[in-house]
N, C-alpha and C positions, 0 to 999 in steps of 0.2 A: 598555810591556807589551802583549803580545798578548792580547786579550780572548777569552773563550770563544766569543762569538758574532761576534767581529770588530766589534763595536760595544758504711615503718618497722615493725619488729617491736615489740610492747609491751615496755617495760622490766620487768625483774623487780623485786620489792619491795626487794631488796637493792641495786638500782642507781638508786634514786630518792631524792633528798635530802628529808628532812622539811621541811615548810613552816616559815617563820619562822626561818631560820638566823641565828645570832648568833655571838658569840665574837670572836676576834682578827681584825683587818683582813687582807686579802689581801697576801701578800708576793710582789711581781712577780718577785723574783730566783729563785723556784723554778719559774717557768713553763717554762723551757727544759728542766730536768731532768724535769719531769712529762711534757712532750710527747715527749721522747725515750723515756721509759718506756712511753708509750702505744704507740709504734711497735714497741718491743721485745716487749711483751706480745701485740700483734696478730700479729707474725711467729711467735711461739712457740705461742700458744693459739688464734689466729683470733678473728674477731669474736664468735662465739657463746661462746667461752671467756673473753673479756675481762670482768673485773669491776673495780669501783672498788677493792676490796681488793688485787687483783693489781697494779694500777697504783700504788697507794700503797706497797706493799711494794717494787716495783721501783725507784720513785723515792726511797725512803727517807724518806717523809713520812707523817704521820698521815692517816687517812681523812677527817677533818674538813677537812684542807687541800684535798683533792680536791673536796669538796662546796661549799667556799667559791667554787670556780671554775665548776663545772658541776653541773647538777641530774641529768642522765641520762647514760647511756653514749653515746647518739647525740650529745648536745651535746659530750661530751668528745672523741670521735673526730673529729667534724666540725671542731672547733676546731683539733685537732692537725694535721689534713690541710691545712686552709685556711691555717694559719699558715706552711706551707712556702713560700707565695707571698712571704713577707717576706724570704726569703733573697735575696742579691744575684743577679739573673739573669745567666746565662752569656751573654755577648755578644761573642765573639771578633771581632777586626777586624785580620786579618793582611794585608789587601789582596788576598786571593785567595779566591774562593768555595770552591774545592776544599779549601783548608786550613781555612777557617772551618767548613765542614761536617764535616770530619774531627774537629776539636776538639769540636764539638757532639755528634756521634754517639758519640765515645768517652765524653763526659760522660753521655750517656743510658745507655750500657752500664754504667758504674759505678753510676748511679742505680738502674736496674732490678735489678741484682745486689746492691744494698745493703739496709739496713733498710726504706727506703721501698718498694722493690720487693716485698719479702716481705710487708710490711703490706698493700700494695695487693692482692696476690693473695688474701690472706685475707679481703678485703672484697668480692670480686667477687659472691659469692652474695647479699650484703646490699644491694648498690647498687640493684637494681630496686625494693626495698621501702622504701628510705630516701632520700627526696628531699633531706634535709639533707646526706647524705654525697655524693650526686651533685653538688650545688651546690658543696660544699667542694672536690671534685676539679677542677671547672671553674675555680674561683677559685685553687686552689693549684697542684699540679704540672702539670696539663694546661695551665692558663693560662700558667704560666712557660715550659713547653716551646714552646707556640705562639708566644709573644712573642719568645723567643730566635731561633727559626728565621725568623720573619717579619722580624726586624731584619737578619739575615744576608742573606736574599734581597733585601731592599730596598736594602741597601748595594751588593750585586752589580749590581742594576739601575741604580743611580746611577753605578757605574763603567763601565757598558756591557758587563759580562760576560754578562748575559742580556738578552733583549728585554723591552720594556715589557709589563706585564700578566702576567708569570709568577708574581708574588707571589700566593699563595692558590690557585693551580691544582694539578692533580694532580701536575705536575712538581715543584712546590715541596714538596708534602706526601709525596712518595714515600719520602724517606729515613727520616723518623721513623715513617711508617706501617709500613714493613717491619720495623723494629726492634720496634715494639709488637706487631705481629702474631705474630712469632716468639716473643716473650717470653710473650704471653698464651695462645697457642693451640698451642704445640708443646712438646715435651720437649727439643728441641735447644738447645745452649748459645747464649747471646747474648754474644758476646765482641767484642773489637776487630777480630779477623780478619774476622768476619762483617760488621761495620760498614764496614770497608774494602772488602769485596767489594760490598756494596750501593752504596757511593759510586762505585766504579770501573765496575761492570757494569750498574748501573741508573740512578743519578741523573745522572751526567755524560753518558752517551749520550742520555738524555732531554733534557738541556739542549741538547746539540748539535743534536738533531732539532728542538727548538722554535725554534732559531735559523734553520733552513732552509738552513744552509751547512755545509760540511765543511772542517776544517783539518788 
């Protein structure tokens, strides 16, 4: 194989559980439905419009079920976001850096255009004031994305497709950074065609340049 290089706002009174909760024990089987409901309500109503009642209604559970898990709206949203880290990380291993990155970028496109992306956009104004939410994003989706891309670049380095030391540099972060920038700060679509353009016109030329040779 020819290698690429040749080698927090205060919660409202309706969103805080009363002290001394009792009742039936927590049913873990409902957690997934409730977390999915949280993302749905965030996407539709935004962080300011999210209430425990709305989440309970969307999830089809009683309000007491929500309060047995979380005391405040911030706790509820932070847990839902950080729990996304528990999803199996995407880590393609096709034997080609180009194809691995293409798979990862298409996965990112699907993610930012889905419920998680819509929920994230609704939280942007709250993040500067909610350290728990910022930490949740670092542990959850951002941590997952960073880990997946780092794994792909590390494998490419081990195969000799990129030079040593590329992992963690601007070259390695260029692909995901451009997707996130377009998604967060422009009204233009983020689709697979754009991801392929980023890969072909930005990332791969940067890799070739970092190798110091032309092929």
